[in-house]
N, C-alpha and C positions, 0 to 999 in steps of 0.2 A: 441312787440314793432314794430311799422311801420317803414319800411326801404324804403327810397326814392332812386330812381336811380339818377345819377348825373344830367341828363337832367331835371328831375322833380325838383330837388333842384335849378337848375339854374332858372327855370321858377318861382318858388316861390320867390326867391331872387329878380328877376326882378319885380314881382308883388308888392312886399313890397315897392319899390321905388315910387309907385304912391302916397303913403302917405308922405314919406320923400324923396323929389325929389332931384336929383343931379344937380350940376352946376347952370346955369342960370334959369333952370326950378324951382328951389327952391327959387329964388329971385324975379322973375317976375311972377305975377299971370297969365298973358296971356300965357306966355310960359308954366307955370305949367298946365293949363287946356289942352293945346295942347298935352303936354307930356303924361298926364294921358289918354286922349282919344285915342291917337295913340297906346299906349301900350296895352290898352284894345282890340283894333282891332287886334294888333299883336298876342295876345294870342288866340283870337277867330279864326283867320285865320289859325294859326299854328295847332290848334286842328282840324279844318275843313280839312286841308290838310292830316292829318293822317287818316281821315275817308274816303277820296277819293281814288278811284282806280288810278293806275299808269297813265292811259290815261288823267285824269283830274288834277292830283296832282300838276304839276308845277305851275298852275295858282294861287291857294291859297298860295302855298309855297312862290312864289315870292312876292305876295302882303303882306304876313305876314312880310317878311324881309323889304319890302318897308315902311310899317307903323312903324316898329321898327326904320328904318332910320329917319323917320320924328320925332320920339321921341328923337333920339340922336341929331338931329339938333336943336330941341327946347331946349335941355339941354346944348349943347356944341358949337352950331354954332354961327356965327357972327350975322345972322338974323334967325328968327324962321320959316320963310315960304319958301317952295320950289315950283318951277314951272316946271312941266314936268319931264319926266324920265331922260333925258340926254343921253339916249341910243336908238338905233333903228336898225332895220334889214337892212343890206346892200344887196339889191336885185340885183342879176345878170341877171335875166330874163331867166336863164337856169334851167328848171324844173328837169333836170337830175342830178343836183349837189347833192351829198350825204349829209346826216345830219351833219357829222363831219366837212365837208368843207363849210357849210353855215356860213355866217359871220354876226357879230354884229359890228356896228359902233358907235363911240362916237359922240353925238350931243349936245355939250355944249351950254348953253345959254350965251348971251353976258355978263351978270353980274355974271355968275357962280352960279346961284341959282337953277339950275336943281338938282333933287334929288341925282343923282349919284355924281355930283361934290360937292354938299353941304355936303353930308355924308362923302365923302373922306376928305374934308377940316376939318370937325369936328374931324376926326380920325387922322389927320396929315398924310394922305396917298396921294401919287400921284394918278391921274386918267389916265387911258391909253388914248392914242391919236390914230387917224386913225381908222382902223378896225382890227378885229381879228376873226379867225375861231372858231367855237364851239370846235373843237378838241384842238386848242391851249389854249383856256380859260380853258377847262376841265383839260388838262394835267398840267397846272400851278397852279391849285387850291389845297391847302393843305387839306388833309382829303378826297379828291375826286380823285386825280390823279391815285392812285393805283388801283382804280376800273375799269379803262379803259384798258381792255385787248385786244383791237383792235390792228391791226398793226399800230404802231405809225409813223407819219410823222417825219422825222429827224429835222424839224423846230419847233416841239412841245417839249418844254423843261420842265421837271418836277422839282418840288422842290427837294433839296438834303439835307440829313442829314449832319450836320457839327459839327466839333470840332475846337475850336479856339486854337491857340498855338503860342509860340515864341521860337525860337531856333537860335543860332548863329547870333544874331543881325537882324534876319528877323522875321516878324510876318506873320500870315496867317491862313488858315483853311483847314482841311482835309474834303473831301466830299465823301458821300456814297449814294448809291441808296436807296430810301425809299421803293421800291417795294419788296415784298417777292418773287415775280416771275417776274423779270424785263422782259418787252416785247422787249426791245432792250437795248444794252449797250450805255451809254452816253460816247461819245468819249471825252477824255481830251481836244481836240481841240475846243469842243463846249463850254468849260467853259471860256467864255469871257464876257466883259462888255456889249456887245450888247444884250445878252439874260439873263445874270446874272449880273444886273447892280451894285450889291454890291461888285463885284470883280474889283479891280482897273485895269485900262488899262495897268499899268506897271507891273502887277503881272506875275511871272513865274509859269507855270503850269507843274507839274511833276506827273507821275502816279506811281513812284517807292518808295515813302516814305510819311510819314504823321504824324500828331499829334493824339494821342489818339487811341481808337479802339472801334468800335461797333461790337457786336456779331451778326453773321448770316445775315450780309448785305454786299453788294459788294462795296469795295473801288473803287472810280471813279478816283479821282485825288486829289492833294494838290496844292492849290494856295498860294504862298508866295511872300512877297515884303518887300522892305526897308521902315521902318516907317518914314524915312526922318526927324528924330529928334523929332517926336511926341511921347508922352507917349504911351505905349503899349495899355492900356485900352482905351485911347482916340482914337487911330487909329482903334481899332476893334469894338468899340461900334456902334450900329445901323446897322451892316452889316447882322445880322441874325434875324429871327423872332422866338419868343417863345410863348407858350401858357400855361396858368394855368389850362385850361380845359382838356377834354379828346380827343380833336380833333387830336392832335399829341403831344407827350410827350417831344421830344427833339428839339434842335435848328435846324432851317431850313434855308438854303440859298434859297430865293425865286427867281423864274424866271419871266420874263416879257412875255406878250402875243404877242408881236411883237418887232422888232428890234428898233423901234422908241419910245418905252415907258419904263418907270421905272417899277420896281416890285411893285405891289399893296399890301396893307394890306389884309390879308386873308378874312376879311369880304367883301371887295370890289371884290375880286375874286369870292367868292360865289354869290355876287350880280349879277355880269355880267353873271355867269353861269346859275343861276336860271332865270334871265331875258331872256336869249337866249332860254332856254327850254320852258318857258311860251309862248314866241313868236311863236316858231315852233309848239307847241301844239295848239295854238289858230288859227293861220293863215295858217297852213299846216297840217290839221288834217289827211289827207290820208297818207302823208309821216310819220307823227308822230306815228300814230297807227300801221302802218306796221312795223316801227322800234321797236315796243314793242312786236312783235310776235316772241317768242323764236324758233318757227319751221322754220322761214324764215330769221331772222335777227341775226347776230352775236352781234349786239349792244343791243339786248333786255335785256339780263341778266345784263350787266353793267349799263344800264339806270335804270332798276328796283332797283338794289342795291343802286345806287346813290340817287334815290328818297326815298328809305327806310331810309338811314342814314341822309338825309338832315335836317329833323326837329330837330334832336338832335344837329347837327352841327350848325345850325342857332341859336338855343337857347344858345349854349356855346359861340358863337362869340358875340352875343348881350350882354350876361352877362359880358364878358370881357370888352366890350366897355362901359357899364354902370358903371362898377367898375374898372377903370383904375388903373394899378399898378405903383408904383413909381420905378424909375430905381434902379437896384441892381448891385453889383459887378459882373463882368463877370467871368465865369469859364474859365481860360486860362491855358492850359497845357504847361509845360516846358520840356517835354520829347518828343522824336520822335521815330518812328520805320522806318526801311527800309527793302525793299524786298531783299532777298538773291540772290546772283549770282547763275548761274547754277552750278558752282563748289561747292559753299557753300551748295546748296540744295542737291547735290549728297553726300556730306560728312554727312549732317544731316540725310539723308535717311540711309546711311551705319551705322551710330551710332545708330539710332533708331531701325533698324532691329536687331542689336546685343542686345540692351537693352530690346526690346520687349514692350516698352511703347510708349506713344504719347506725343508730346509737340509741342508748337506753333513755326512755322518757321518764327518768327519775332525777330528782334534784337532791344532792347530798350536801349537808352543811356540817 
């Protein structure tokens, strides 16, 4: 029996929609023709990207996603046609600026029909404003941020694993690092609405207690707030991002790429990331190729790993966009744990040493 990988299954499911088209592409023949043509190019370009070496891979990768975006706009957009990328390089004129500090800017068209803006609108996602560095975009992208083991700038904020909860008339979320080997600790003071826009400005941030528990990850903080009379599920809905694919399994609190923008849909984060890589590969080949040399560049292995996982990540995100899921009930925990005081920890250690076994130093109520 032939066994398909998840990525292969996603691609086959997407290809099937060329015969039974979703949304407006199934109702309007002109949109339907555009949808099928763009998806055919998406698949060909994605396959081409896998055959390319790392030096050239960002270009077909980005254009594969770009053509998938045109298909999504044909199916779910207000108008089926897009004009221009909607993104560009923010050139400083300083050739010494490192790759992660180079910037991409938003170049929205007057009518919002640029590709980036039109796809974001079709997905119901914000589109970032101003400009953002490659490092910030990369760090904020789900499924990619953990690959960046460079020294992280404190202004680059990663997505955080999250558990929703309610306790003592307050609602909130406990937040954990997604990285198996965190490059830096996320300070609880960084959990604010400016970089994590789904956290209310009125939330209290505490690092000593939380809802739920994730194994083998670092608890960062818990944000909690008064729901002000709103139903618990209504107050918490829409604050986290989930995926049905293999890109990430748990709910995430997404970060923004700069302080003036909202957090984007994961597909839009990958779009901005792959656009940036394709720009630097095309227009700064010396910088790009030198960054791929593992004998000289600390970025080489993270970039190569990113480009290796990107085709499957793109396929998963396009699949989720083509087959949108209806809202479900949220998993909301009603218990909480608190860290023990120094005196309590000392007593636990004393009892444990006498018993000779191990148990969790968490209190659940």
